[in-house]
C-alpha positions in Angstrom: -31.5 -47.8 -55.0 -35.2 -47.9 -55.6 -37.2 -45.0 -54.2 -40.2 -45.2 -52.1 -43.2 -45.8 -54.3 -45.2 -42.7 -53.1 -42.1 -40.5 -53.3 -41.3 -41.8 -56.8 -44.8 -40.8 -57.9 -44.5 -37.3 -56.5 -41.1 -36.8 -58.2 -42.4 -37.9 -61.5 -45.4 -35.5 -61.1 -43.3 -32.5 -60.1 -39.9 -32.7 -61.9 -38.9 -33.0 -65.5 -36.9 -36.1 -66.7 -33.5 -34.3 -67.0 -33.6 -33.2 -63.4 -34.7 -36.6 -62.1 -31.7 -38.1 -63.9 -29.2 -35.6 -62.6 -26.7 -37.4 -60.2 -27.0 -34.6 -57.6 -30.8 -34.9 -57.6 -30.7 -38.6 -57.5 -28.5 -38.5 -54.4 -30.9 -36.1 -52.7 -33.9 -38.3 -53.6 -32.2 -41.4 -52.0 -31.6 -39.5 -48.8 -35.3 -38.4 -48.7 -36.5 -41.9 -49.6 -34.7 -43.5 -46.6 -36.7 -41.2 -44.3 -39.9 -41.1 -46.3 -42.1 -43.7 -44.3 -42.2 -41.6 -41.2 -43.5 -38.6 -43.2 -46.1 -40.8 -44.8 -47.2 -42.3 -41.5 -47.2 -38.9 -39.9 -49.8 -37.8 -42.5 -51.8 -40.9 -41.9 -51.7 -40.3 -38.1 -53.0 -36.7 -38.6 -55.9 -38.0 -40.6 -56.8 -40.7 -38.1 -58.5 -39.2 -35.1 -61.2 -41.8 -34.6 -59.8 -43.9 -31.9 -56.8 -45.0 -30.0 -57.1 -48.4 -31.6 -56.9 -46.8 -35.1 -53.8 -45.1 -34.2 -52.3 -48.1 -32.6 -53.3 -50.2 -35.7 -50.9 -48.1 -37.8 -47.5 -49.6 -37.9 -44.7 -47.2 -36.8 -41.4 -48.3 -38.5 -39.3 -46.0 -36.4 -39.2 -44.7 -32.8 -39.9 -41.2 -31.8 -36.2 -40.5 -31.3 -35.4 -41.9 -34.8 -38.2 -39.8 -36.3 -36.7 -36.6 -34.6 -33.3 -37.5 -35.9 -34.6 -37.9 -39.4 -36.4 -34.6 -39.2 -33.2 -32.9 -38.2 -31.5 -34.4 -41.3 -34.3 -33.0 -43.5 -33.8 -29.7 -41.8 -30.1 -29.8 -42.7 -30.9 -30.6 -46.3 -33.2 -27.6 -46.4 -30.5 -25.4 -44.8 -28.0 -26.6 -47.4 -30.4 -25.8 -50.3 -31.4 -22.4 -48.9 -27.8 -21.4 -48.3 -27.5 -21.1 -52.1 -29.6 -17.9 -51.8 -28.5 -15.0 -49.6 -32.1 -13.9 -49.1 -33.5 -17.3 -48.2 -30.6 -18.0 -46.0 -32.0 -15.4 -43.6 -35.3 -17.2 -43.4 -36.3 -20.2 -41.2 -36.2 -23.3 -43.6 -38.8 -25.1 -41.4 -41.6 -22.7 -42.5 -41.2 -24.1 -46.0 -42.2 -27.6 -47.1 -40.0 -30.0 -49.0 -41.7 -29.3 -52.3 -40.8 -25.7 -52.1 -37.2 -26.7 -51.4 -37.1 -29.1 -54.4 -38.6 -26.4 -56.7 -36.0 -23.9 -55.4 -33.2 -26.5 -56.1 -34.6 -27.1 -59.6 -34.3 -23.4 -60.4 -30.7 -23.3 -59.0 -29.7 -26.3 -61.1 -31.1 -24.6 -64.2 -29.2 -21.4 -63.4 -26.0 -23.5 -62.8 -26.5 -25.3 -66.1 -26.9 -21.9 -67.9 -23.8 -20.5 -66.2 -21.8 -23.6 -67.2 -22.9 -23.2 -70.8 -21.9 -19.5 -70.8 -18.5 -20.4 -69.2 -17.9 -23.0 -71.8 -18.7 -20.6 -74.6 -16.4 -17.9 -73.0 -13.5 -20.4 -72.8 -14.0 -21.5 -76.4 -14.1 -17.8 -77.5 -10.9 -17.1 -75.6 -9.2 -20.1 -77.1 -10.3 -19.1 -80.5 -8.9 -15.6 -79.9 -5.5 -16.9 -78.9 -5.5 -19.2 -81.9 -6.4 -16.4 -84.3 -3.6 -14.2 -82.8 -1.1 -17.0 -83.0 -2.1 -17.7 -86.6 -1.9 -14.0 -87.5 1.6 -13.7 -86.1 2.7 -16.9 -87.8 1.4 -15.7 -91.2 2.8 -12.1 -90.8 6.1 -13.6 -89.7 6.3 -15.7 -92.8 5.3 -12.8 -95.1 7.9 -10.5 -93.6 10.7 -13.1 -93.2 10.5 -14.3 -96.8 11.6 -11.0 -98.4 13.8 -10.2 -95.5 15.7 -13.4 -96.1 16.6 -12.1 -99.6 17.7 -8.8 -98.2 19.9 -10.2 -95.5 21.4 -12.8 -97.9 22.1 -10.1 -100.5 23.8 -7.9 -97.9 26.0 -10.9 -96.9 27.0 -11.5 -100.5 27.8 -7.8 -101.0 30.0 -7.8 -98.0 32.0 -10.8 -99.3 32.4 -9.5 -102.8 34.7 -6.6 -103.8 33.0 -3.3 -103.6 33.9 0.4 -103.6 35.0 2.0 -100.3 32.2 4.6 -100.8 29.6 1.7 -100.8 30.7 0.4 -97.4 28.6 2.9 -95.5 25.5 2.0 -97.5 26.1 -1.7 -97.0 26.4 -1.2 -93.2 23.3 0.9 -93.2 21.4 -1.9 -95.0 22.7 -4.5 -92.5 21.8 -2.5 -89.4 18.3 -1.8 -90.7 17.8 -5.5 -91.7 19.1 -6.7 -88.3 16.8 -4.2 -86.4 13.8 -5.5 -88.4 14.7 -9.1 -87.7 15.2 -8.4 -84.0 11.8 -6.8 -83.9 10.1 -9.8 -85.5 12.0 -12.2 -83.1 11.1 -10.1 -80.1 7.3 -10.1 -80.9 7.3 -13.9 -81.6 9.3 -14.7 -78.4 7.0 -12.5 -76.4 4.0 -14.3 -77.9 5.5 -17.7 -77.0 6.0 -16.6 -73.4 2.4 -15.2 -73.2 1.0 -18.6 -74.5 3.2 -20.6 -72.1 5.0 -22.4 -74.9 8.6 -21.7 -73.6 10.4 -24.9 -72.5 14.0 -25.1 -71.1 16.5 -27.6 -72.1 19.1 -29.3 -70.0 22.5 -29.5 -71.7 26.2 -29.0 -71.0 27.2 -25.4 -71.3 30.8 -24.1 -71.4 30.1 -20.6 -69.9 33.5 -19.3 -70.9 33.1 -20.2 -74.6 29.5 -18.9 -74.6 30.5 -15.5 -73.2 33.5 -15.1 -75.5 31.3 -16.0 -78.5 28.7 -13.4 -77.4 31.4 -10.9 -76.9 32.7 -11.5 -80.5 29.2 -11.3 -81.9 28.8 -7.9 -80.4 32.4 -6.8 -81.0 31.9 -4.9 -84.3 28.9 -3.0 -83.0 30.8 -2.1 -79.8 33.8 -0.9 -81.9 31.6 1.3 -84.0 30.4 3.1 -80.9 33.9 3.3 -79.5 33.2 0.9 -76.7 35.3 -1.9 -75.1 33.9 -5.2 -73.8 35.6 -6.8 -70.9 34.8 -10.2 -69.2 35.7 -11.0 -65.6 35.1 -14.8 -64.9 35.2 -16.5 -61.5 37.8 -19.3 -61.7 35.8 -21.3 -59.2 33.1 -21.9 -61.8 33.7 -25.4 -63.4 34.3 -25.8 -67.2 30.8 -27.1 -67.8 27.4 -26.6 -66.2 24.0 -27.9 -67.1 21.3 -25.6 -68.3 19.6 -24.1 -71.4 22.3 -22.5 -73.5 20.0 -21.0 -76.1 17.9 -19.1 -73.5 20.9 -18.0 -71.5 22.5 -16.7 -74.6 19.3 -14.9 -75.5 19.2 -13.2 -72.0 22.9 -12.2 -72.0 22.9 -11.1 -75.6 19.9 -8.9 -75.0 21.5 -7.2 -72.0 24.9 -6.9 -73.6 23.6 -5.4 -76.8 21.5 -3.0 -74.8 24.5 -1.9 -72.8 26.4 -1.3 -76.1 23.5 0.6 -77.7 23.2 3.0 -74.8 27.0 3.6 -74.3 29.4 5.7 -76.4 33.1 5.8 -76.0 32.8 3.7 -72.8 33.1 0.3 -71.3 30.8 -2.7 -71.0 31.9 -5.1 -68.2 30.5 -8.6 -67.9 31.1 -10.3 -64.5 30.3 -13.9 -63.7 30.7 -15.1 -60.1 29.9 -18.3 -58.3 27.3 -17.3 -55.7 26.7 -20.7 -54.1 27.6 -24.4 -54.6 25.2 -26.9 -52.9 25.1 -30.5 -53.7 24.7 -31.0 -57.5 23.6 -27.4 -58.0 25.5 -24.2 -58.7 24.0 -20.7 -58.3 25.8 -18.3 -60.5 25.5 -14.5 -60.6 25.7 -12.6 -63.9 26.3 -8.8 -64.1 26.4 -6.5 -67.1 27.6 -3.0 -66.3 28.0 -0.1 -68.7 29.1 3.5 -68.5 26.3 4.8 -70.7 23.4 7.2 -70.4 21.8 5.5 -67.3 18.2 5.4 -66.3 16.1 7.8 -64.3 15.3 6.3 -60.9 11.6 6.9 -61.5 11.7 4.8 -64.7 13.5 1.7 -63.3 10.3 -0.3 -62.9 8.7 0.8 -66.1 11.6 -0.3 -68.4 10.5 -3.9 -67.8 7.0 -3.3 -69.0 6.2 -4.4 -72.6 6.6 -1.8 -75.4 8.0 0.7 -72.9 11.2 2.7 -73.1 12.7 4.8 -70.3 12.2 7.9 -72.4 10.0 8.6 -75.4 12.9 9.8 -77.4 14.9 6.6 -76.9 13.0 4.7 -79.6 13.6 7.4 -82.2 17.3 7.8 -81.3 18.3 4.2 -80.5 15.6 2.0 -82.0 14.2 -1.2 -80.4 10.8 -2.8 -79.8 10.5 -2.1 -76.1 10.2 -5.9 -75.6 13.8 -6.9 -74.9 13.9 -6.3 -71.1 10.3 -7.7 -70.8 11.4 -10.9 -72.5 14.6 -11.1 -70.2 12.4 -10.7 -67.1 9.9 -13.3 -68.2 12.5 -15.8 -69.1 14.2 -15.4 -65.8 10.9 -15.6 -63.9 10.1 -18.8 -65.6 13.4 -20.1 -64.1 12.5 -18.9 -60.6 14.8 -15.8 -60.9 14.5 -12.1 -61.7 16.4 -9.2 -63.2 17.7 -6.4 -61.0 19.0 -3.0 -62.0 21.2 -0.3 -60.4 21.4 2.9 -62.3 21.8 6.7 -62.1 20.9 9.0 -65.0 24.1 9.9 -66.9 26.3 7.5 -64.9 25.6 4.1 -66.5 23.7 1.0 -65.5 24.2 -2.4 -64.0 21.8 -5.2 -64.7 22.3 -8.4 -62.7 20.6 -11.7 -62.0 21.3 -15.2 -60.6 20.5 -18.6 -62.1 20.8 -22.1 -60.8 22.6 -24.7 -63.0 23.2 -28.4 -62.6 26.7 -29.8 -62.2 28.1 -31.6 -65.3 30.1 -34.7 -65.6 31.7 -33.5 -68.8 35.4 -32.7 -68.5 37.7 -30.7 -70.7 37.6 -27.1 -71.8 35.9 -27.3 -75.3 37.2 -23.7 -75.5 37.0 -23.2 -79.2 35.8 -19.7 -80.0 34.2 -19.1 -83.3 36.0 -16.7 -85.6 34.8 -15.6 -89.1 37.9 -17.1 -90.7 37.0 -20.5 -89.3 34.2 -20.8 -91.8 35.1 -23.8 -93.9 32.7 -26.7 -94.6 35.5 -28.8 -96.1 33.8 -30.0 -99.3 30.8 -31.6 -97.5 27.9 -32.6 -99.7 24.7 -30.6 -99.2 21.3 -31.0 -100.8 19.5 -27.7 -100.8 15.7 -28.1 -101.2 14.1 -24.8 -102.1 11.6 -23.6 -104.7 12.2 -19.9 -104.7 14.9 -19.1 -107.3 16.4 -16.1 -105.5 16.6 -18.0 -102.2 18.5 -20.7 -104.0 20.9 -18.2 -105.5 21.6 -16.6 -102.0 21.9 -19.9 -100.1 24.1 -21.5 -102.8 26.4 -18.4 -102.8 26.8 -18.6 -99.0 27.4 -22.4 -98.9 29.9 -22.4 -101.8 31.8 -19.5 -100.1 32.3 -22.0 -97.2 33.7 -24.6 -99.7 30.6 -26.8 -99.6 29.4 -28.8 -102.6 25.8 -27.9 -103.2 23.1 -29.8 -105.1 19.6 -28.3 -105.5 16.1 -29.8 -105.6 13.1 -27.5 -106.3 10.5 -29.5 -104.4 10.1 -32.4 -102.0 9.5 -35.0 -104.6 12.7 -34.1 -106.5 14.6 -34.2 -103.1 13.4 -37.8 -102.5 14.6 -38.9 -105.9 18.0 -37.2 -105.5 18.4 -38.8 -102.1 17.8 -42.2 -103.7 20.6 -41.8 -106.2 23.2 -39.6 -104.5 25.1 -39.4 -101.2 24.8 -36.3 -99.1 26.1 -35.3 -95.7 23.1 -33.0 -94.8 19.9 -31.8 -96.3 18.6 -28.2 -96.0 14.8 -28.5 -96.5 12.4 -25.7 -97.1 8.9 -26.5 -95.7 6.5 -24.8 -98.1 7.0 -26.0 -101.7 4.7 -27.1 -104.6 4.2 -30.7 -105.6 5.5 -32.1 -102.2 6.3 -30.1 -99.1 9.3 -30.5 -96.9 7.5 -32.4 -94.1 6.2 -35.0 -96.5 9.6 -35.4 -98.2 11.3 -35.8 -94.8 8.9 -38.6 -93.7 9.6 -40.5 -97.0 13.4 -40.1 -96.6 13.2 -41.4 -93.0 11.0 -44.3 -94.1 13.6 -45.1 -96.8 16.2 -45.5 -94.0 17.8 -42.0 -94.3 19.6 -41.1 -91.1 21.5 -38.0 -92.3 20.7 -34.7 -90.7 17.7 -32.9 -92.2 17.5 -29.2 -91.2 14.2 -27.3 -91.8 14.5 -23.9 -93.4 11.3 -22.1 -92.4 10.0 -18.6 -92.4 7.4 -19.6 -89.7 8.7 -19.9 -86.2 5.3 -20.9 -84.6 5.1 -23.6 -81.9 3.0 -25.8 -84.2 5.6 -25.7 -87.0 8.3 -26.6 -84.6 6.3 -29.6 -83.4 5.6 -30.7 -87.0 9.3 -30.5 -87.8 10.2 -32.7 -84.8 7.4 -35.2 -85.5 8.5 -35.5 -89.2 12.0 -36.7 -88.1 13.9 -33.5 -88.9 17.1 -32.9 -86.9 16.6 -29.2 -86.3 15.5 -26.0 -88.0 16.9 -22.6 -89.0 14.5 -19.7 -89.2 14.4 -17.5 -92.2 15.8 -15.0 -92.7 18.8 -16.9 -91.4 21.8 -15.2 -90.1 24.7 -16.7 -92.1 26.6 -17.5 -88.9 23.6 -19.4 -87.5 23.3 -21.4 -90.7 27.0 -22.2 -90.7 27.1 -23.2 -87.1 24.0 -25.4 -87.5 25.7 -27.3 -90.4 28.9 -27.5 -88.5 27.2 -28.8 -85.4 25.4 -31.7 -87.2 28.1 -32.6 -89.8 31.6 -31.5 -88.8 31.3 -32.0 -85.0 29.0 -35.0 -85.2 
């Protein structure tokens, strides 16, 4: 819309170009332009006092009623502009002319632009801080996990080989220390993922009975060492399969169960699972982990869910732990619209409980195989291990061959591609960071060559970015270093034996 000529001249005289071009200002000018002729004519009428004929000779484009209505609109515009300032808002806008209002608006727009720039800079700074923290954790994770992988692998080999009875205590001490360090690293990384909102939940068939029995077996030796028994009470009304995120559920339960074992001696850990509600295609299931351990002071019940907090300052020294476990449990449950509850008395044990909603599953059968250590047999499957660190090759090969697998080794991605072209493998275990050609590049080439076999990433970095790169490259999954031998075995079994 073209503005009134006189108004356009005034605007060009008063305002700089960037304000004249601003959409908000342009809209204001158009409103003023529609009502400008009466103002101009009013000025002319004030100057013409010679005769009635002179006044009558001036054309009046609007009636007096229309003029009054337009003046009220101008007054509203002034009120709107002055409402931006708490001091001016108390004044009568009619005592100020339109030029004053426009100048005031110009200053306000300039202030707004400055605030917008400052806000944008603050957002950029915050994003950079988050990125720096994430990168730092990723680098430190890699640097700690790499030597820890060798330590855990060596402990596994020592346990498998013949050793003196007197050495058993030292091996157990090494294993406990390594496991504690690994749990600490995992807790920090998981907490960081939650803080950054990078946790997603899968929907998959879960056999709750099998899951609970496997968690029980995973904690069996630790419980036995402390003289504890683990008992499971399972509601028979719960179907064989439900739909949810098995990994996150296992993480929550394992955390609570291992805590119960840690703080209980010569006692009992009772795991109860009950169907709370069945409605349509959803099942609400209650989980309860009860122990006969040291209990929690009533005053500390809320604090134990705060990050890096223990119920007692002596607990960390006596029992270990990062102080993040229960915080992670609560955050994971809250992300699933649930929460963790606790009943406890000091010296009388504790009960942690929560409810989760699952989907119903169409899968039938029991799928009730429970993993036992003696089940570890990879049945002569062909594995290509792609790893450049010699000691890591030694450890991984020793593990794999102890499970009766046939292992071929490539020291970099380029060699892995050549071996893939000339040999047949059932699965590839691919390190990511290698000289000459990294694991991501090698995987992309193998996929382009038509390779459909499972490719599992072995990575000491568990960052969200690395996981996305692994997925985009066409890798089937990943195992974090230092890998628990059972996790590595179960991953291979999942994609090769059970496929």
